[in-house]
C-alpha positions, 0 to 999 in steps of 0.5 A, spaced: 319 829 735 323 826 729 318 823 724 312 825 728 306 827 723 302 833 724 296 830 728 291 832 722 295 829 717 295 823 721 288 823 722 287 824 715 291 818 713 287 813 718 281 815 714 283 813 708 280 807 705 281 803 698 274 804 694 273 802 687 270 807 682 263 806 680 265 805 672 271 802 669 276 808 667 281 804 663 278 806 656 278 813 657 285 813 660 287 808 654 284 813 649 289 819 652 295 814 651 294 813 644 299 816 639 297 823 636 300 824 629 300 831 626 295 833 621 298 831 614 301 825 617 301 819 612 301 812 616 303 806 612 305 799 614 311 796 611 309 792 605 305 798 603 311 802 603 316 797 600 311 796 594 311 804 593 319 804 593 319 798 588 314 802 584 318 808 584 325 804 582 321 801 576 318 808 574 325 811 575 329 805 571 324 806 565 325 813 565 332 812 565 332 807 560 327 811 555 332 817 555 338 813 554 335 809 548 333 816 545 341 818 546 343 812 543 339 813 537 341 820 536 348 818 537 347 813 531 344 818 527 350 822 528 355 817 526 351 815 520 353 822 517 359 822 512 365 825 515 368 828 508 365 835 509 369 836 516 376 838 516 381 833 516 385 835 522 379 833 527 379 827 530 373 822 530 370 825 537 371 832 534 368 830 528 362 827 531 361 833 535 361 837 529 356 833 526 352 834 532 353 841 532 351 842 525 345 838 526 342 841 532 344 848 529 339 846 523 334 844 527 334 850 532 335 855 527 328 854 524 325 855 531 329 860 534 324 866 532 320 863 538 324 866 543 323 873 546 327 878 542 332 879 548 334 872 548 334 871 541 339 877 541 343 874 546 343 867 543 345 869 536 351 873 539 353 867 543 353 863 537 357 868 533 362 868 539 362 860 539 363 860 531 369 865 532 372 861 537 371 854 533 374 857 527 380 859 531 381 852 535 381 849 528 386 853 525 390 852 532 389 845 531 391 845 523 397 849 525 399 844 530 396 837 529 400 834 535 399 839 540 394 836 545 392 843 548 390 845 541 385 839 540 382 840 547 381 847 546 377 845 539 373 839 543 371 844 549 369 849 544 365 844 540 362 842 547 360 849 549 356 850 542 353 843 543 350 845 550 348 852 548 344 849 542 341 843 547 339 849 551 336 853 546 332 847 543 329 845 550 327 852 551 324 852 544 320 846 545 317 848 551 314 854 548 311 850 542 
């Protein structure tokens, strides 16, 4: 009784014959096997992808070079200004920062009116506070010229004011 087939199944197996289809079915099957890509998928061959990558690198390098060149010109202009108007206790870096702050402050003062009233009031209040902090830092450095903390305090305060002025300058340029 083991391995005995149902008589109906055994009869059906005996009647099975290999027959070829009337037409070739492979083209229809092959179309179903082709990979499908979701909408919006861009397929690129590797030379095209490589060229696109190189183009991005070139554009990035050119943009970085332009920004660096512009900063270099600004730094040269700042270093050309006479340091005689600055306090004698400032080191060369702080003097350069102070000149940059002064130049940027002159440029921003003319365009600060473009900001909305709330922003203008906030910027003015913050600039006043930074001016007070710079005065305190300069007095502290004058009182203790060999104290590195006094020098660091003055430098950081000047940098904060310079950063604020850069931000304001960027905002007013966008609104122009």
